[in-house]
Backbone as CSV, one residue per row, in Angstrom:
resi,resn,N_x,N_y,N_z,CA_x,CA_y,CA_z,C_x,C_y,C_z
1,MET,181.239,89.873,291.957,182.496,90.437,292.876,182.547,90.011,294.090
2,ARG,184.065,90.038,294.715,184.501,89.648,295.854,183.949,90.407,296.784
3,PRO,182.659,89.923,297.505,182.014,90.263,298.544,183.122,90.572,299.633
4,SER,182.463,91.460,300.216,183.475,92.171,301.434,182.431,92.175,302.948
5,ILE,182.808,91.473,304.466,182.550,91.512,305.500,183.202,92.456,305.851
6,VAL,182.235,93.757,306.936,183.115,94.607,307.919,182.501,94.596,308.942
7,LEU,183.761,95.021,309.800,183.284,94.297,311.653,183.840,95.591,312.066
8,PHE,182.586,95.884,312.338,182.227,97.110,313.015,181.890,97.209,315.224
9,GLY,182.823,98.090,315.781,183.120,98.183,316.747,183.954,98.655,318.085
10,ASP,184.174,98.344,318.900,184.789,99.303,320.116,186.287,98.216,319.771
11,SER,186.733,98.508,321.151,188.447,97.657,321.217,188.386,96.393,320.830
12,ILE,187.515,95.591,321.382,187.203,93.943,320.935,187.187,93.880,319.186
13,THR,186.268,94.571,318.724,186.883,94.736,317.145,188.341,95.179,316.931
14,GLU,188.696,96.477,317.246,189.776,97.248,316.982,191.202,95.821,316.628
15,GLU,191.094,95.122,318.354,192.433,93.925,318.765,192.014,93.131,317.609
16,SER,190.763,92.778,317.642,190.796,91.259,316.903,191.389,91.138,315.035
17,PHE,192.403,91.809,314.965,193.234,91.696,313.523,194.539,90.987,314.106
18,GLY,195.037,91.517,315.528,195.999,90.885,315.974,196.099,89.506,316.463
19,GLU,197.591,89.061,316.342,197.578,88.056,316.614,196.882,86.493,317.319
20,GLY,196.297,85.868,316.741,194.982,85.170,317.506,193.487,86.053,317.634
21,GLY,194.116,86.947,316.523,192.376,88.061,316.884,191.055,87.072,316.123
22,TRP,189.957,87.396,316.354,188.352,86.948,316.050,188.873,87.487,314.189
23,GLY,189.134,88.197,314.257,189.157,88.874,312.670,190.429,88.884,311.666
24,ALA,191.073,88.316,312.580,192.057,87.700,311.367,191.867,86.060,311.305
25,TYR,191.143,85.941,312.362,190.653,83.995,312.015,189.419,84.193,310.881
26,LEU,188.736,85.077,310.952,187.485,85.182,310.002,188.630,85.471,308.070
27,ALA,189.532,86.552,308.573,190.500,86.894,307.207,190.700,85.693,306.729
28,ASN,191.117,85.318,307.176,191.723,83.367,306.650,191.090,82.432,306.538
29,HIS,189.417,82.671,307.027,188.430,80.795,307.047,188.503,81.966,305.389
30,TYR,187.915,83.501,305.044,187.347,83.624,303.882,188.366,84.339,302.667
31,SER,189.686,83.379,303.074,191.023,84.394,302.062,190.907,84.367,300.782
32,ARG,189.822,83.005,299.986,189.762,83.317,298.910,188.098,83.068,298.381
33,SER,187.580,83.979,299.368,186.082,83.894,298.765,185.406,85.577,299.721
34,ALA,186.040,85.975,300.342,185.719,87.425,300.921,186.468,87.781,301.330
35,ASP,186.530,89.587,301.306,187.369,90.667,301.932,186.720,90.416,303.300
36,VAL,187.526,90.736,304.554,187.185,91.492,305.528,187.764,92.399,305.870
37,VAL,186.882,93.635,306.174,187.237,94.565,306.484,186.798,95.230,307.912
38,LEU,188.059,96.032,308.323,188.091,96.806,309.532,187.746,97.498,310.346
39,ARG,186.830,97.588,311.082,186.401,99.414,311.763,186.344,99.364,312.884
40,GLY,187.524,99.475,313.663,187.085,99.350,315.082,187.645,99.998,316.037
41,TYR,187.052,100.602,316.816,187.379,102.068,317.123,187.995,101.676,319.077
42,SER,188.826,101.922,319.435,188.631,101.630,321.153,188.196,102.545,321.918
43,GLY,188.068,102.155,323.082,186.802,103.239,323.905,185.555,103.830,323.685
44,TYR,185.459,103.294,322.656,184.019,104.305,321.621,183.004,103.358,322.733
45,ASN,182.315,104.095,322.420,180.517,103.844,323.328,179.314,103.820,321.967
46,THR,178.532,103.580,322.373,177.741,103.426,320.927,176.936,105.423,320.840
47,ARG,177.168,106.703,321.558,176.641,107.351,321.726,177.864,107.717,320.240
48,TRP,179.090,107.838,320.456,179.970,108.254,319.668,180.103,107.458,318.287
49,ALA,180.242,106.288,318.777,179.923,105.485,317.359,178.660,105.647,316.152
50,SER,177.955,106.622,316.797,176.715,106.566,316.332,176.995,107.720,315.571
51,LEU,177.938,108.582,316.063,178.172,110.294,315.206,179.135,110.251,314.277
52,VAL,179.705,109.094,314.004,180.715,108.342,313.077,180.862,107.409,312.064
53,ALA,179.485,106.911,312.383,179.143,105.398,311.802,179.420,105.682,310.002
54,ARG,178.622,107.180,309.971,178.566,107.100,308.033,179.840,107.655,307.632
55,ARG,180.669,108.442,308.625,182.243,108.009,308.292,182.684,107.411,308.401
56,ALA,182.598,106.189,309.144,183.307,105.175,309.228,183.865,103.974,308.161
57,ILE,182.488,104.666,307.879,181.599,103.776,306.522,181.723,104.073,305.235
58,SER,182.322,105.343,305.174,182.200,106.370,303.578,183.156,104.720,302.554
59,SER,184.040,104.970,303.270,185.240,104.183,301.903,185.189,103.309,301.656
60,VAL,184.293,102.002,302.112,183.754,100.908,301.876,183.007,100.732,300.950
61,SER,183.222,100.757,300.011,182.231,100.259,298.565,180.305,99.687,298.625
62,PRO,179.446,100.778,298.744,178.552,100.310,298.703,178.052,99.251,298.334
63,SER,178.115,98.357,297.467,178.544,97.959,296.487,178.372,96.095,296.532
64,ALA,179.339,95.836,297.799,180.375,94.398,297.798,179.694,93.925,298.908
65,VAL,179.554,94.907,299.693,179.639,93.999,301.089,177.878,93.335,301.327
66,ALA,178.574,92.045,301.788,177.217,91.072,302.306,176.782,91.038,303.755
67,ALA,177.750,91.447,304.181,178.065,91.604,306.281,178.489,92.319,306.668
68,VAL,177.803,93.003,308.296,178.388,93.663,309.009,178.261,93.414,309.948
69,THR,179.311,92.853,310.978,178.767,92.523,312.783,178.931,94.052,313.248
70,VAL,177.820,94.310,314.290,178.447,95.621,315.280,178.316,94.698,316.586
71,LEU,179.667,95.446,317.255,179.754,94.376,318.756,180.357,95.886,319.569
72,PHE,179.463,96.762,320.140,179.185,97.494,321.118,178.416,97.391,322.361
73,GLY,179.024,98.138,323.816,178.130,98.023,324.442,178.778,97.324,326.335
74,ALA,180.705,97.123,325.664,181.706,96.862,326.926,181.889,98.864,327.565
75,ASN,182.080,99.337,326.238,181.397,101.000,326.862,180.597,101.494,327.498
76,ASP,179.852,101.244,327.073,178.571,102.125,327.049,177.788,101.078,328.705
77,ALA,178.777,100.159,329.472,177.947,99.489,330.531,179.133,99.805,331.091
78,CYS,179.908,101.382,331.227,180.795,100.918,332.483,180.240,101.934,333.679
79,LEU,180.399,101.836,334.633,179.454,102.578,335.584,179.754,103.488,335.631
80,PRO,178.469,104.916,335.915,178.329,106.060,335.829,178.575,106.642,337.095
81,ASP,179.285,106.434,338.144,179.843,106.586,339.527,181.339,105.957,339.554
82,ARG,181.975,105.449,338.610,183.205,105.015,338.420,184.147,104.917,338.084
83,GLY,185.419,104.876,337.443,186.782,105.235,336.825,186.979,105.887,335.615
84,SER,185.509,104.946,335.099,185.130,105.280,333.744,183.798,105.572,333.144
85,ALA,183.433,106.697,334.344,182.058,106.739,334.121,181.976,108.346,332.536
86,PHE,182.946,108.063,332.024,182.730,109.323,330.929,182.541,108.430,329.464
87,GLN,182.686,106.968,329.544,181.845,106.187,328.505,180.616,105.512,328.830
88,HIS,180.088,106.057,330.068,178.571,105.505,330.249,177.420,105.912,329.538
89,VAL,177.115,105.022,329.056,175.748,105.087,327.879,174.222,105.009,328.838
90,PRO,173.544,105.667,329.074,172.003,104.941,329.757,171.253,103.262,328.919
91,LEU,171.040,102.865,329.379,170.233,101.688,328.499,169.285,102.199,327.467
92,PRO,168.730,103.270,327.783,167.465,103.309,326.805,168.540,103.956,325.995
93,GLU,169.160,104.788,326.449,169.787,105.544,324.965,171.054,104.738,324.188
94,TYR,171.118,103.477,324.426,172.177,102.621,324.538,171.334,101.761,322.919
95,GLN,169.950,101.626,323.458,169.416,100.648,322.505,169.407,101.764,320.863
96,ALA,168.937,103.123,321.473,168.297,104.009,320.898,169.539,104.181,319.681
97,ASN,170.780,104.306,320.072,171.782,104.379,319.678,172.717,103.374,318.303
98,LEU,172.013,102.002,318.920,172.458,100.802,317.903,170.971,100.786,316.940
99,ARG,170.117,101.525,317.451,169.596,101.126,316.415,169.891,102.465,315.151
100,ALA,169.780,103.414,315.801,171.147,104.630,314.163,172.127,103.934,313.855
101,ILE,172.621,103.422,314.616,173.835,102.520,314.087,173.196,101.810,312.633
102,CYS,172.433,101.034,313.309,171.836,99.897,312.181,171.475,100.720,311.263
103,ALA,170.762,101.761,311.389,169.835,102.450,310.031,170.975,102.655,309.349
104,VAL,172.380,103.284,309.795,173.234,103.991,308.373,173.439,102.919,308.035
105,LEU,173.585,101.700,308.634,174.510,100.181,308.096,173.373,100.025,306.742
106,ARG,172.066,99.952,307.532,171.380,99.665,306.322,171.205,100.574,305.279
107,ALA,171.126,101.976,304.728,170.876,102.581,304.012,171.716,102.533,303.547
108,ARG,173.765,102.234,304.210,174.572,102.039,303.177,174.654,100.591,302.120
109,TRP,174.671,99.523,303.348,173.993,98.895,302.438,172.790,97.192,302.657
110,PRO,171.813,97.817,301.761,170.731,97.248,301.822,170.254,95.656,302.263
111,SER,171.483,94.912,301.249,170.996,93.726,301.350,171.913,93.223,302.043
112,ALA,172.819,93.359,302.965,173.866,92.830,303.803,173.431,92.178,305.163
113,ALA,173.630,91.378,305.489,173.160,90.957,306.707,173.789,91.675,307.956
114,ILE,172.702,92.135,308.707,173.590,92.674,310.338,173.051,92.023,311.175
115,ILE,175.012,91.434,311.903,174.499,90.609,312.675,175.098,91.345,314.256
116,LEU,174.374,91.618,315.448,174.306,92.445,316.073,175.145,91.561,317.635
117,ILE,176.380,91.642,317.884,176.891,91.418,319.451,177.057,91.593,320.747
118,THR,176.413,91.268,321.641,176.638,91.331,322.497,177.718,91.762,323.158
119,PRO,177.699,92.692,324.230,179.439,92.987,324.792,179.931,91.514,325.557
120,PRO,180.842,90.772,325.750,181.096,89.792,326.327,180.688,89.887,327.940
121,PRO,181.351,88.993,328.831,180.465,88.909,330.488,182.095,89.513,330.845
122,VAL,182.047,90.219,332.083,183.340,90.973,332.537,183.341,90.008,333.839
123,ASP,184.552,90.121,333.993,185.396,89.765,335.472,186.010,90.639,336.129
124,GLU,184.877,90.780,337.188,185.323,92.284,338.188,186.652,91.785,338.616
125,ARG,186.834,91.091,339.407,188.517,90.561,339.903,189.432,90.851,339.204
126,GLY,189.441,90.702,337.492,190.206,90.933,335.989,190.459,92.500,336.365
127,ARG,189.279,93.320,336.315,188.965,94.665,336.215,190.224,95.179,336.927
128,VAL,189.383,94.858,338.613,190.280,95.615,339.705,192.149,95.007,339.396
129,ARG,192.003,94.137,339.070,193.672,93.928,338.817,194.278,94.797,337.477
130,TYR,193.504,95.317,336.759,193.878,95.946,335.741,193.188,97.380,335.881
131,PRO,193.164,97.805,336.704,192.451,99.418,336.812,192.974,100.108,335.964
132,ARG,191.775,101.145,335.268,191.912,101.924,334.155,193.186,103.151,335.112
133,LEU,194.288,103.964,334.093,195.377,104.646,334.818,194.603,105.404,335.537
134,GLY,195.542,105.696,336.827,194.681,106.928,337.472,193.405,106.419,338.408
135,ASP,193.503,105.359,338.182,191.695,104.779,338.998,192.888,104.404,340.210
136,ALA,192.049,104.420,341.588,193.121,103.779,343.020,192.107,103.756,343.830
137,SER,190.711,103.311,343.166,189.830,103.516,344.005,189.308,102.033,344.400
138,GLY,189.980,101.111,343.480,190.351,99.387,344.092,188.772,98.718,343.892
139,LEU,188.082,99.516,342.888,186.764,99.209,342.564,186.777,98.945,341.103
140,PRO,186.227,98.208,340.570,186.029,97.719,339.229,184.874,99.010,338.328
141,GLU,185.372,98.804,337.251,184.877,100.189,336.539,183.673,99.842,335.798
142,ARG,183.315,98.447,335.664,182.563,97.637,335.057,181.948,96.350,336.053
143,THR,181.275,96.280,335.760,180.609,94.514,336.250,179.610,94.029,335.648
144,ASN,179.522,92.695,335.730,179.053,91.912,334.993,177.380,91.625,334.720
145,GLU,176.852,92.115,335.869,175.422,92.228,336.331,175.439,93.288,334.901
146,ALA,176.159,94.554,335.467,176.008,95.693,334.117,176.058,95.375,332.491
147,ALA,177.007,94.648,332.153,177.253,93.878,331.059,175.944,93.218,330.434
148,GLY,175.268,92.511,331.573,174.350,91.804,331.603,173.137,91.868,330.607
149,ARG,172.763,93.380,331.503,172.083,94.228,331.304,171.970,94.980,329.620
150,TYR,173.438,95.051,328.752,173.183,95.730,328.362,173.507,95.009,326.921
151,ALA,173.800,93.555,327.473,173.341,92.621,326.241,172.470,91.538,326.327
152,ARG,171.039,92.543,327.178,169.904,91.615,326.923,168.703,92.493,326.157
153,ALA,169.797,94.110,326.068,169.130,94.884,325.264,169.552,94.603,323.450
154,CYS,170.823,94.443,323.892,171.497,94.843,322.157,170.504,93.051,321.424
155,LEU,170.215,92.123,322.445,169.499,90.992,321.763,168.320,91.771,321.365
156,GLU,167.457,92.409,322.260,166.186,92.830,322.605,165.786,93.429,320.939
157,VAL,167.429,94.749,320.678,167.463,95.179,319.392,167.502,94.660,317.852
158,ALA,168.227,93.679,318.040,168.276,92.753,317.585,166.871,91.551,316.463
159,ARG,166.485,91.295,317.936,164.955,90.797,317.928,163.669,91.946,317.196
160,GLN,163.734,92.633,317.779,162.612,93.669,317.294,163.012,94.123,316.124
161,ALA,164.359,94.120,315.203,164.724,95.155,314.025,164.707,93.760,312.835
162,GLY,165.126,92.182,313.358,164.900,90.907,312.989,166.896,90.459,312.397
163,PHE,167.162,91.163,313.091,168.764,91.170,312.669,169.157,89.290,313.469
164,ARG,170.228,89.027,313.035,171.193,88.057,313.807,171.492,88.446,314.873
165,ALA,171.881,87.487,315.777,172.387,88.232,316.904,173.458,86.913,317.576
166,ILE,174.797,87.623,318.638,175.514,86.743,318.856,175.183,86.860,319.965
167,ASP,175.100,86.386,321.310,175.103,86.424,322.680,176.235,85.556,323.220
168,LEU,177.354,87.018,323.217,178.433,85.939,323.606,178.601,86.495,325.256
169,TRP,177.962,87.233,325.911,177.627,87.488,327.256,177.169,85.929,327.752
170,SER,176.364,85.638,327.030,175.788,84.015,327.764,176.640,82.793,327.317
171,ARG,177.234,83.033,326.216,177.656,81.766,326.087,179.359,81.328,326.109
172,MET,179.973,82.385,326.347,181.035,82.377,327.424,180.896,81.933,329.017
173,GLN,179.471,82.491,329.499,179.673,81.545,330.828,179.271,80.678,331.246
174,MET,179.303,79.600,329.790,178.706,78.365,329.911,179.871,77.769,329.963
175,PHE,181.043,78.082,329.813,182.212,77.423,330.302,182.888,77.589,331.560
176,PRO,182.910,76.249,332.079,183.927,76.634,333.166,184.925,77.243,333.500
177,GLY,185.430,78.393,334.186,186.432,79.478,334.435,186.889,80.194,333.159
178,TRP,185.304,80.677,332.587,185.488,81.574,332.026,186.572,83.060,332.069
179,GLU,186.292,83.365,332.874,186.543,84.376,333.524,188.303,85.038,333.214
180,THR,189.114,83.801,332.999,190.136,83.341,332.785,190.345,83.065,331.243
181,SER,189.476,82.331,331.227,189.939,81.111,329.957,189.766,82.104,328.557
182,PHE,188.786,83.143,328.664,188.563,83.728,327.600,188.783,85.393,327.478
183,LEU,189.039,85.723,329.127,189.345,87.123,329.237,190.927,87.874,329.568
184,ARG,191.435,88.511,329.350,192.981,88.361,329.576,192.956,89.358,331.025
185,ASP,191.989,90.778,330.668,192.331,91.532,331.456,190.980,91.958,332.310
186,GLY,189.392,91.046,332.519,188.423,91.153,333.018,186.900,91.331,331.842
187,LEU,187.867,91.913,330.541,187.380,92.284,329.046,187.384,91.648,328.029
188,HIS,188.882,92.551,328.099,189.644,92.050,326.291,189.881,90.380,326.003
189,LEU,189.506,89.851,324.898,189.596,88.373,324.758,191.174,88.037,324.446
190,THR,191.005,86.719,325.253,192.114,85.736,325.261,192.429,85.670,323.695
191,PRO,193.235,84.722,323.782,193.400,83.901,321.847,191.955,82.547,321.899
192,LEU,191.571,82.056,323.324,190.903,81.437,323.488,189.393,81.597,322.920
193,GLY,189.143,82.665,324.140,188.434,83.748,323.840,187.713,84.290,322.081
194,ASN,188.389,84.948,321.536,188.693,85.125,319.664,188.172,83.854,319.779
195,ARG,188.792,83.469,320.040,188.100,81.496,318.756,187.325,81.174,318.893
196,LEU,186.490,81.633,320.219,184.974,81.303,320.666,183.895,82.864,319.254
197,LEU,184.791,83.343,319.407,183.969,84.825,318.930,183.746,84.639,317.349
198,PHE,185.371,84.025,317.106,185.462,83.292,315.558,183.904,82.453,315.132
199,GLU,184.157,81.587,315.997,183.175,80.100,315.276,182.340,80.854,315.404
200,GLU,181.425,82.374,316.429,180.353,82.317,316.572,179.471,83.096,315.267
201,VAL,180.658,83.825,315.003,180.201,84.602,313.619,180.288,83.688,312.312
202,VAL,181.123,82.746,312.048,181.105,81.980,311.591,179.754,81.039,311.391
203,PHE,179.596,80.573,312.058,177.852,80.096,312.589,176.821,80.595,312.450
204,ALA,176.922,81.917,312.183,175.813,83.454,311.710,176.031,83.956,310.506
205,LEU,177.491,83.960,309.799,177.859,84.254,308.753,176.588,82.679,308.025
206,ARG,176.890,81.462,308.070,176.436,80.168,307.396,175.225,80.428,307.733
207,ASP,174.306,80.975,309.031,173.080,81.000,308.403,172.386,82.092,307.778
208,ALA,173.491,82.913,307.174,173.043,84.086,306.211,173.331,83.728,304.685
209,ASN,173.768,82.487,304.729,173.630,81.840,303.388,175.457,81.969,302.822
210,LEU,176.395,82.507,303.394,177.361,83.128,303.767,178.696,81.895,303.970
211,SER,178.584,80.857,303.983,179.625,79.948,304.365,180.260,79.501,303.120
212,LEU,181.988,79.369,303.418,182.290,78.794,302.081,181.787,78.403,301.238
213,GLU,180.808,77.275,301.414,180.313,76.426,300.720,179.586,77.260,299.759
214,ALA,179.103,78.198,299.966,177.435,79.048,299.328,178.590,80.150,298.662
215,LEU,180.104,80.300,299.130,180.930,81.636,298.559,181.604,81.201,296.910
216,PRO,181.789,81.676,295.796,182.197,80.795,295.042,184.033,81.643,295.085
217,ALA,184.782,80.862,294.765,186.307,81.431,295.144,187.123,81.897,294.174
218,ASP,187.577,83.549,294.622,187.805,83.667,293.855,189.051,83.819,292.998
219,LEU,188.862,83.187,291.812,189.704,83.201,290.685,189.735,81.268,290.489
220,PRO,190.170,80.915,290.020,190.087,79.615,289.740,191.069,79.087,290.764
221,LEU,190.930,77.571,290.840,191.923,76.705,292.210,193.237,76.586,291.139
222,CYS,194.302,76.247,291.886,195.450,76.021,291.237,195.189,74.449,290.453
223,SER,194.356,74.212,291.579,193.791,72.181,290.715,192.892,72.209,289.777
224,ASP,192.636,73.177,289.058,191.734,73.625,287.963,191.899,74.178,287.348
225,ILE,193.494,74.591,287.268,194.358,74.888,286.131,194.919,74.016,285.176
226,ASP,194.072,74.247,283.646,194.928,72.817,283.169,196.221,74.093,282.505
227,PRO,197.443,73.565,282.962,199.149,74.372,282.902,199.231,74.163,281.007
228,ASP,198.498,73.106,280.265,198.433,73.853,279.188,197.485,74.658,278.312
229,ASN,196.548,74.449,278.741,195.651,75.783,277.571,195.102,76.915,279.512
230,ALA,196.101,77.404,279.788,195.798,78.156,281.199,195.064,79.923,280.736
231,VAL,194.894,80.002,279.471,194.220,81.168,278.879,192.596,80.875,278.985
232,ASN,192.102,79.296,278.672,190.534,79.087,278.571,190.332,79.096,280.146
233,CYS,190.996,78.902,280.918,190.834,78.694,282.630,190.716,80.673,283.082
234,PHE,191.534,81.225,282.516,191.015,82.960,282.893,190.006,83.573,281.932
235,GLN,190.035,82.678,280.590,189.148,83.675,279.766,187.901,84.552,280.060
236,PHE,187.618,84.755,281.555,186.378,85.077,281.600,186.651,86.599,282.609
237,GLN,187.662,86.559,283.050,189.093,87.381,284.056,188.874,88.544,282.423
238,LEU,189.810,87.972,281.910,190.473,88.746,280.305,189.317,89.270,279.634
239,GLN,188.158,88.493,280.016,186.804,89.114,279.196,186.391,90.417,279.948
240,GLU,186.570,90.523,281.129,186.372,91.514,282.258,187.327,92.833,282.164
């Protein structure tokens, strides 16, 4: 059966199927090998995601999922005394919610590789330039320091559970000018930021033995079809 890769997360996941998005790159990368399934919910924190996780994945086959990415934390890390305080989730609860989400995913897909992705870094100047509607405080509703705490907490959950993890917060900051080259508004990803995340996810999937080389192509390649005896090439499909 053709495997699926599920992307579960907030707006950074919801936007990933847009032009130049990391999910769109992933779907193209695995176009003949796996289906990429989007479950992205803009604005969600882990508190809300943990409440809807079962419903969000209920329509995805329980037998074909090979991997699932989990990317939450950017909204949890909103400061509790700023414009997006309603999205804030305290750090201990964030970790507990991540564990609860992963428990739902593991129960649904026992053999799937779970890959936790940290929230990205925050460019505070970018957030001030693009404030939340109605926020005239002139202060960023997120800080990079707070995002870093949630990133480290995410990595700790992954370490304790034995899951793979992508430290997007640290990875992006390895590059000079990351604030504008990877982030379009101080938080959401530019095409270059999407490309970086796509590459990191491919590395993690390869580590889970889900590389293109490890997955068979869905149906024979055109070059493998005998034009004089195509029936033989498709015999196993006809029998199914």
